[in-house]
C-alpha positions as CSV (number, residue, x, y, z in Angstrom):
1,M,115.8,157.8,44.8
2,E,113.5,155.6,46.9
3,T,111.4,157.7,49.4
4,A,110.7,156.6,53.0
5,S,107.1,156.0,52.2
6,E,108.1,153.7,49.4
7,K,110.5,151.8,51.7
8,D,107.7,151.3,54.2
9,N,105.3,150.0,51.5
10,L,108.0,147.6,50.3
11,A,108.6,146.4,53.8
12,I,104.9,145.8,54.3
13,F,104.7,144.0,51.0
14,N,107.6,141.8,51.9
15,L,106.1,141.1,55.3
16,I,102.8,140.1,53.9
17,S,104.5,137.9,51.3
18,E,106.5,136.2,54.0
19,L,103.3,135.6,56.1
20,S,101.5,134.1,53.0
21,G,104.4,131.7,52.6
22,I,104.3,130.8,56.3
23,I,100.6,130.2,56.3
24,N,100.8,127.9,53.2
25,S,103.6,125.9,54.7
26,S,102.4,125.3,58.3
27,L,99.2,124.6,60.1
28,S,100.8,125.1,63.5
29,I,99.8,128.5,64.9
30,G,102.7,128.3,67.2
31,T,105.2,128.1,64.3
32,V,103.3,130.8,62.4
33,F,103.2,133.1,65.4
34,R,106.9,132.8,66.2
35,I,108.0,133.6,62.6
36,M,105.4,136.3,62.2
37,V,106.3,138.3,65.3
38,S,110.0,138.0,64.5
39,E,109.3,139.6,61.1
40,I,107.0,142.3,62.6
41,R,109.7,143.2,65.1
42,K,111.8,144.4,62.1
43,L,109.2,147.1,61.5
44,I,107.5,147.7,64.9
45,G,109.2,147.4,68.3
46,Y,107.5,145.5,71.2
47,N,108.3,144.0,74.6
48,R,105.4,141.5,74.5
49,A,103.4,140.1,71.6
50,S,100.3,138.0,72.3
51,L,97.5,136.3,70.4
52,L,94.2,136.1,72.3
53,L,91.3,133.7,71.3
54,F,87.7,134.8,71.9
55,N,85.5,132.3,73.5
56,E,82.0,133.4,72.8
57,K,80.3,130.8,75.0
58,E,82.3,131.7,78.1
59,N,82.7,135.4,77.1
60,N,86.4,135.6,77.8
61,L,89.7,135.8,76.1
62,L,92.4,133.0,76.2
63,I,96.1,133.8,75.8
64,F,96.8,131.3,72.9
65,A,100.3,132.4,71.9
66,L,102.9,134.6,73.6
67,D,106.3,136.0,72.7
68,T,108.1,137.9,75.5
69,E,111.1,138.0,77.8
70,M,109.2,139.8,80.5
71,N,108.4,138.3,83.8
72,T,104.6,138.2,83.6
73,I,101.6,136.4,85.1
74,M,99.8,136.8,81.7
75,K,101.1,133.5,80.4
76,K,99.9,131.2,77.7
77,G,96.6,129.5,78.8
78,V,95.5,132.3,81.1
79,K,92.0,133.7,80.6
80,A,91.1,137.4,80.6
81,P,87.7,139.0,80.8
82,V,86.1,140.8,77.9
83,E,84.5,143.6,79.9
84,G,86.8,146.3,81.3
85,T,89.8,145.6,79.0
86,S,91.0,147.2,75.8
87,A,91.2,143.8,74.1
88,G,87.6,143.2,75.0
89,W,86.6,146.6,73.5
90,V,88.3,145.5,70.2
91,I,86.2,142.3,70.3
92,R,83.0,144.2,70.9
93,H,83.5,146.9,68.3
94,N,85.6,145.0,65.8
95,Q,88.0,148.0,65.6
96,P,91.7,148.4,66.5
97,W,92.7,150.3,69.7
98,I,95.8,152.1,70.7
99,N,96.7,152.7,74.4
100,R,99.2,155.5,74.1
101,D,99.9,155.8,77.8
102,L,98.5,153.5,80.4
103,D,99.0,156.1,83.1
104,N,95.8,157.5,81.6
105,L,93.6,154.3,82.0
106,A,90.6,154.1,79.6
107,F,89.7,150.5,80.8
108,P,90.0,149.7,84.5
109,L,91.3,146.1,84.1
110,D,94.2,147.3,81.9
111,R,95.7,148.2,85.3
112,K,97.2,144.7,85.4
113,L,99.2,145.5,82.3
114,R,100.5,148.8,83.8
115,D,101.4,147.0,87.0
116,E,103.7,144.7,85.0
117,G,105.5,147.7,83.5
118,I,103.5,148.0,80.2
119,R,103.0,151.7,79.2
120,S,101.5,151.5,75.7
121,T,99.6,148.9,73.6
122,I,98.1,148.3,70.2
123,S,95.3,145.8,69.6
124,I,94.1,144.5,66.2
125,P,90.9,142.4,65.8
126,L,91.3,139.1,64.0
127,V,88.3,138.4,61.8
128,H,87.5,135.8,59.2
129,D,83.8,135.3,58.7
130,K,83.5,135.9,62.5
131,I,85.5,137.5,65.2
132,L,88.3,135.1,66.2
133,G,90.4,137.0,68.7
134,V,92.9,139.9,69.1
135,F,96.5,140.4,68.2
136,N,98.4,142.6,70.7
137,L,101.7,144.4,70.8
138,D,102.8,145.8,74.2
139,S,105.7,148.2,75.0
140,I,107.2,149.4,78.3
141,H,107.6,152.8,76.7
142,P,104.7,155.3,76.4
143,E,103.6,156.7,73.0
144,Q,105.2,153.7,71.3
145,Y,102.4,153.1,68.9
146,S,100.5,155.3,66.4
147,E,98.1,155.2,63.4
148,K,101.2,154.6,61.2
149,D,101.6,151.2,62.9
150,L,98.0,150.4,62.0
151,Q,98.9,150.7,58.3
152,I,101.3,147.8,58.8
153,L,99.3,145.7,61.2
154,L,95.8,145.8,59.7
155,P,96.7,144.0,56.4
156,V,98.9,141.7,58.4
157,A,96.0,140.9,60.7
158,K,94.0,139.5,57.8
159,H,96.7,136.9,57.1
160,I,97.0,136.2,60.8
161,S,93.2,135.6,60.9
162,I,93.5,133.1,58.0
163,A,96.4,131.3,59.7
164,L,94.5,131.2,63.1
165,E,91.3,129.8,61.5
166,N,93.3,127.2,59.6
167,A,95.1,126.2,62.8
168,L,91.9,126.1,64.9
169,L,90.2,123.9,62.3
170,F,93.3,121.6,62.1
171,Q,93.4,121.5,65.9
172,E,89.7,120.5,66.0
173,I,90.1,117.8,63.4
174,S,93.2,116.5,65.1
175,R,91.4,116.4,68.5
176,E,88.4,114.6,67.0
177,K,90.8,112.2,65.2
178,K,92.6,111.4,68.4
179,E,89.3,111.0,70.3
180,W,88.1,108.6,67.6
181,E,91.3,106.6,67.7
182,R,91.1,106.4,71.5
183,T,87.5,105.2,71.3
184,F,88.4,102.7,68.5
185,D,91.4,101.3,70.5
186,S,89.5,101.2,73.8
187,I,87.0,98.6,72.4
188,T,87.9,95.3,74.1
189,D,86.6,93.2,71.2
190,M,88.4,92.9,67.9
191,V,87.6,95.6,65.4
192,W,89.1,96.3,62.0
193,I,88.3,98.3,58.8
194,E,88.8,97.0,55.3
195,N,88.8,98.9,52.1
196,N,86.7,97.9,49.1
197,R,89.5,95.6,48.0
198,Q,89.1,93.7,51.3
199,E,92.4,94.8,52.6
200,V,92.9,95.9,56.3
201,I,93.4,99.7,56.6
202,R,92.9,100.1,60.4
203,A,92.8,97.7,63.4
204,N,92.3,98.3,67.0
205,H,94.8,97.4,69.8
206,T,92.8,94.3,70.8
207,L,93.1,92.8,67.3
208,L,96.7,93.7,67.0
209,K,97.5,92.0,70.3
210,K,95.5,88.9,69.3
211,V,97.2,88.4,65.9
212,G,100.7,89.6,67.1
213,L,101.1,92.3,64.4
214,S,101.8,96.0,64.6
215,A,99.6,98.6,62.9
216,V,102.0,98.8,60.0
217,Q,102.3,95.1,59.6
218,I,98.6,94.4,59.5
219,A,97.9,97.0,56.8
220,G,97.0,95.4,53.5
221,R,96.4,92.0,55.0
222,R,93.4,89.9,53.9
223,C,90.4,88.9,56.0
224,D,91.1,85.1,55.8
225,E,94.6,85.7,57.1
226,I,93.3,87.6,60.1
227,F,90.9,84.8,60.9
228,G,93.7,82.2,60.5
229,R,95.9,84.0,63.0
230,I,93.0,84.2,65.5
231,G,92.5,80.4,65.1
232,I,89.3,80.4,63.0
233,A,89.2,78.2,60.0
234,I,87.1,79.8,57.2
235,R,85.8,77.6,54.4
236,E,83.9,80.3,52.6
237,P,84.5,84.1,52.4
238,V,82.6,85.8,55.3
239,C,83.9,89.3,54.6
240,A,82.8,89.4,50.9
241,A,79.0,89.3,51.7
242,T,78.9,92.8,53.1
243,M,81.0,94.2,50.3
244,S,78.9,92.6,47.5
245,G,75.5,93.1,49.1
246,M,76.2,96.4,50.8
247,R,74.3,95.3,53.9
248,Q,75.3,94.3,57.4
249,S,75.9,90.6,58.0
250,F,76.3,88.3,61.0
251,R,78.0,84.9,61.4
252,E,78.7,82.6,64.3
253,L,82.2,81.1,63.9
254,K,84.0,78.3,65.6
255,G,87.6,78.6,66.6
256,T,90.2,76.1,67.8
257,G,89.7,74.5,71.2
258,G,85.9,74.9,71.0
259,S,85.9,78.7,71.2
260,I,82.9,80.5,69.6
261,F,83.0,83.9,68.0
262,H,80.3,86.3,66.8
263,F,81.2,88.2,63.7
264,W,79.5,91.3,62.4
265,A,80.3,93.3,59.3
266,Y,78.9,96.8,58.5
267,P,79.2,98.6,55.2
268,L,80.6,102.2,55.0
269,T,79.3,104.3,52.2
270,D,80.1,107.9,51.0
271,E,77.6,110.7,50.3
272,E,76.7,109.2,47.0
273,G,75.9,105.9,48.5
274,K,79.0,104.1,47.1
275,L,80.7,101.5,49.3
276,Y,84.3,102.4,50.2
277,A,85.0,100.3,53.2
278,A,83.5,97.9,55.8
279,V,83.8,97.7,59.6
280,H,84.4,94.2,61.0
281,Y,83.6,93.4,64.6
282,L,84.6,90.0,66.2
283,K,83.7,89.0,69.7
284,D,84.8,85.9,71.6
285,V,81.5,84.6,73.2
286,S,82.9,81.3,74.4
287,A,82.4,82.2,78.1
288,Q,79.0,83.7,77.4
289,K,77.9,80.6,75.5
290,G,79.1,78.4,78.4
291,L,77.1,80.4,80.9
292,E,74.1,80.3,78.6
293,Q,74.4,76.5,78.4
294,Q,74.7,76.2,82.1
295,L,71.6,78.4,82.7
296,I,69.6,76.4,80.1
297,R,70.8,73.1,81.6
298,S,70.0,74.3,85.1
299,D,66.5,75.4,84.0
300,R,66.0,72.1,82.1
301,L,67.1,70.0,85.1
302,A,64.9,71.9,87.5
303,S,61.9,71.4,85.3
304,L,62.7,67.8,84.7
305,G,63.3,67.2,88.4
306,T,59.8,68.3,89.3
307,L,58.4,66.1,86.6
308,V,60.3,62.9,87.3
309,A,59.7,63.2,91.1
310,G,56.0,62.8,90.5
311,I,56.3,60.1,87.9
312,A,58.8,58.1,89.9
313,H,56.5,58.0,92.9
314,E,53.5,57.0,90.8
315,I,55.4,54.2,89.0
316,N,57.1,52.9,92.1
317,N,53.9,51.7,93.7
318,P,52.7,49.4,90.9
319,L,56.3,48.2,90.4
320,G,56.4,47.2,94.1
321,I,53.2,45.2,93.6
322,I,54.5,43.5,90.5
323,A,57.8,42.7,92.2
324,G,55.9,41.1,95.1
325,Y,53.8,38.9,92.7
326,S,56.9,38.0,90.7
327,E,58.7,36.8,93.8
328,A,55.7,34.7,94.8
329,L,55.5,33.2,91.4
330,L,59.2,32.4,91.4
331,E,58.7,30.5,94.7
332,R,55.8,28.5,93.2
333,A,57.8,27.8,90.1
334,G,60.2,25.7,92.1
335,D,57.4,23.1,92.7
336,K,58.5,19.8,91.1
337,R,55.0,19.1,89.8
338,L,55.0,22.3,87.8
339,R,58.5,21.5,86.4
340,D,57.2,18.2,85.1
341,V,54.6,20.0,83.0
342,P,56.2,20.5,79.5
343,E,54.3,23.7,78.8
344,F,55.7,25.2,82.0
345,E,59.3,24.5,81.2
346,D,60.2,28.1,80.2
347,F,58.2,29.8,82.9
348,P,60.9,30.0,85.6
349,E,63.3,31.6,83.1
350,Y,60.7,34.1,82.0
351,L,59.8,34.9,85.6
352,E,63.4,35.4,86.6
353,T,63.8,37.9,83.7
354,I,60.7,39.8,84.7
355,H,61.9,39.9,88.3
356,N,65.3,41.2,87.3
357,E,63.9,43.9,85.0
358,I,61.5,45.1,87.6
359,F,64.4,45.7,90.0
360,R,66.3,47.4,87.2
361,C,63.3,49.7,86.7
362,K,63.3,50.4,90.5
363,D,67.1,51.3,90.3
364,I,66.3,53.7,87.5
365,L,63.5,55.2,89.5
366,R,65.8,55.5,92.6
367,S,68.3,57.4,90.4
368,L,65.5,59.7,89.2
369,L,64.5,60.4,92.7
370,D,68.1,61.1,93.7
371,F,68.3,63.5,90.8
372,A,64.9,65.2,91.6
373,R,65.0,65.6,95.3
374,P,67.2,68.2,97.0
375,S,70.2,67.0,99.0
376,A,69.1,65.6,102.3
377,G,72.7,65.4,103.7
378,T,74.2,67.5,106.3
379,C,76.8,70.1,105.2
380,R,79.9,70.4,107.2
381,E,83.5,71.4,106.8
382,I,85.4,68.6,105.0
383,D,88.9,67.9,103.7
384,I,88.3,67.3,100.0
385,N,91.6,65.3,99.7
386,E,90.5,62.8,102.4
387,L,87.1,62.4,100.8
388,I,88.8,61.7,97.4
389,K,91.0,59.0,99.1
390,E,87.9,57.4,100.6
391,V,86.3,57.1,97.1
392,I,89.5,55.7,95.7
393,L,89.4,52.9,98.3
394,L,85.9,52.0,97.1
395,V,86.9,51.8,93.4
396,N,90.3,50.3,93.8
397,H,89.1,46.7,93.3
398,R,87.6,47.5,89.9
399,A,90.7,49.5,88.9
400,K,93.0,46.5,89.7
401,R,90.7,44.2,87.7
402,L,91.0,46.5,84.6
403,N,94.7,47.1,85.2
404,H,94.1,50.8,85.5
405,N,96.6,53.1,87.0
406,I,95.0,55.7,89.4
407,E,97.4,58.5,90.2
408,L,96.7,61.1,92.9
409,R,98.3,64.5,92.7
410,L,96.7,66.2,95.7
411,N,97.7,69.6,97.1
412,R,98.1,69.1,100.8
413,D,97.6,72.8,101.7
414,L,94.0,73.2,100.5
415,P,91.5,74.9,102.8
416,R,88.5,73.0,103.8
417,I,85.1,73.3,102.0
418,F,81.6,73.5,103.4
419,A,79.8,70.6,101.7
420,D,77.6,67.4,102.1
421,P,80.2,64.6,102.1
422,G,77.6,62.0,101.0
423,S,76.8,64.0,97.9
424,L,80.4,64.6,97.0
425,R,81.2,60.9,97.4
426,Q,78.5,60.2,94.9
427,L,79.8,62.9,92.6
428,F,83.4,61.6,92.5
429,M,82.3,58.0,92.4
430,N,80.2,58.7,89.3
431,I,82.9,60.6,87.5
432,I,85.8,58.2,88.3
433,M,83.6,55.1,87.5
434,N,82.7,56.8,84.2
435,S,86.4,57.4,83.4
436,M,87.2,53.8,84.2
437,Y,84.4,52.5,81.9
438,F,85.6,54.5,78.9
439,T,89.3,53.9,79.5
440,P,90.8,50.7,78.0
441,E,92.9,48.2,80.1
442,R,96.2,49.5,81.4
443,G,94.9,53.0,81.0
444,S,95.7,55.9,83.3
445,I,93.4,58.1,85.5
446,V,94.9,61.1,87.2
447,I,93.1,63.0,90.0
448,T,94.5,66.4,90.8
449,S,93.4,69.0,93.4
450,G,94.6,72.6,93.8
451,M,93.7,76.2,94.4
452,S,92.1,78.6,91.9
453,H,90.4,82.0,92.1
454,G,86.7,82.5,91.3
455,I,84.1,80.0,90.1
456,H,83.9,79.7,86.3
457,G,80.5,80.7,84.9
458,K,79.3,82.2,88.2
459,R,79.8,86.0,88.1
460,F,78.8,86.5,91.8
461,L,81.6,84.3,93.0
462,E,84.4,85.6,90.8
463,D,86.5,87.1,93.7
464,I,86.5,84.2,96.2
465,P,89.2,81.5,96.5
466,S,88.1,78.2,95.2
467,I,89.2,74.5,95.1
468,T,89.6,72.7,91.8
469,V,89.5,69.0,91.4
470,S,90.4,67.5,88.0
471,V,89.7,63.9,86.9
472,S,91.5,63.1,83.6
473,D,91.8,59.8,81.8
474,T,93.5,58.3,78.7
475,G,90.2,56.9,77.4
476,S,88.4,57.1,74.1
477,G,87.4,60.7,74.5
478,I,84.1,62.4,73.6
479,S,83.1,63.6,70.1
480,P,82.7,67.4,69.7
481,A,79.2,66.7,68.3
482,I,77.9,65.3,71.6
483,I,80.1,66.9,74.3
484,E,77.5,69.6,75.0
485,K,74.9,66.9,75.7
486,I,76.7,64.8,78.3
487,F,75.1,66.5,81.2
488,D,71.6,66.2,79.7
489,P,69.3,63.7,81.6
490,F,69.0,60.3,79.9
491,F,71.8,61.0,77.4
492,T,74.3,58.1,77.3
493,T,76.7,56.5,74.9
494,K,76.8,53.2,76.8
495,P,75.0,50.2,75.3
496,V,71.3,49.6,76.1
497,G,71.0,48.2,79.6
498,E,74.4,49.5,80.9
499,G,73.5,53.1,81.6
500,T,70.5,55.3,82.4
501,G,72.1,58.6,81.3
502,L,71.5,60.1,84.7
503,G,74.9,59.8,86.3
504,L,76.5,63.0,84.9
505,S,73.1,64.9,85.3
506,I,73.2,64.0,89.0
507,C,76.8,65.1,89.2
508,H,75.9,68.5,87.6
509,K,73.1,68.9,90.1
510,I,75.3,68.1,93.1
511,V,77.9,70.6,92.0
512,E,75.3,73.3,91.4
513,D,73.8,72.7,94.8
514,H,77.3,73.4,96.3
515,N,77.6,76.7,94.3
516,G,80.3,75.2,92.2
517,S,80.9,74.5,88.5
518,I,81.8,71.5,86.4
519,D,83.4,71.6,83.0
520,V,84.7,69.0,80.6
521,A,87.5,69.0,78.0
522,S,88.0,66.1,75.7
523,E,89.7,65.0,72.5
524,E,88.7,61.8,70.6
525,G,91.2,59.1,71.0
526,K,93.3,60.9,73.7
527,G,91.0,61.1,76.7
528,T,88.7,63.3,78.8
529,A,89.2,65.7,81.7
530,F,86.5,66.8,84.1
531,S,87.2,69.9,86.1
532,I,85.1,70.6,89.3
533,Q,85.3,73.9,91.3
534,F,84.0,74.5,94.8
535,P,84.1,77.7,96.8
536,A,86.4,77.4,99.8
537,Q,84.4,77.4,103.1
538,L,81.2,79.0,101.6
539,R,78.2,78.3,103.8
540,H,74.6,77.9,102.6
541,D,72.7,80.5,104.6
């Protein structure tokens, strides 16, 4: 017949076996704790079971798990001091402790337990390589626990310690994983990771939104497909270089619509130096490139303006003298006696050509001086719609001769702007005349005005209301190879003698002087659109 002692040993054995199974099947300390205390309750009675974690840095105990039906302030997440408590003594001495009757207090801060109706407790240290915490059973009855209960709880505590350490490690790994994922997804540029077969294994939210795929859908996709969805045509593999060379790489890529991207790839290697994946980073730098071009152009124009101002003044003087002599010679060339001289027959034609070319040079110099000198006009509040209508009246005769259709789509409710009307007339005259020159007969030119917010390319004006004027045509368009050069001084696609290449440079300078921006979009064979922005009522102080 089985003795009581043998029954107890069998019960302990079954309890430990049960705990081993629980620990192996779950990493959740909450799940382990709930099943564990329900099994312990079969052998040892309690009114409250708790698991306290020891925080060595803060020197306190945290209620990590709790099982009770009592109304208590000692809830999960509450911190308790080490000093002055029986649980703290267990931590300090790494030994179990039994409070047989809390009416006889051994530790002053255990008074809180007694005030809640607890009369006896048993505390077991949880140790696995280091002290982890304390496992407590509390009862509302005195003398509830004895050394006999320690025979059950001490071996159980070893398994609880293993479960607790596993759970804490898993919790730490999970926390670090979530933190890494949040960091990865918070990057506003496109980032993805590919395995050594060049298949996507992870992509951040920015990329998923850009390509219109979910995290599940993008897994296993190839690099060239990702670029294709973004709008970047890849003629040669850009992702393979990092994989084959095991070194970081960089490429500047062009997308549809003239967008520009910077692409970096970084190899990921294991402890043995073997490549197992690569991180790809793609950044849209179109706006940054546009700003850089504007800054470069502004610097170039400023330097050139200083140079041409001096040169123009120096050349103007001798040209004036030559012009005066050419006029005098032209008057003398009308003498009948000279015309009767055969050797003089071509002289009037030559002199006329010299005279015309001198004044063409003076016109160029005048344009150079207009480009170089600061605006001399007076700035005042103006209605941009009325100014555009004035310019149209000046170019209408040429538009009718070329059978051009000029259409105005002006927003009547625009605020006024603070500007030099003379400079803006020159600006719109240059752009509209330019559109008319490159638009074939019976073509169309549409001028639109409206409201927008911020000034493109000017960070310090991002939050102000602005006015946008667009001049679009159905002309021949501009080649992508030269579109970035059209605002450069002396760059022109007009035949020799028909353009100085200063018109759009002067336009750019006028817009810049008014704290605005000018952009161009064009497609060969379909036309060109200039977009000009001005701040609404911004004064030059």
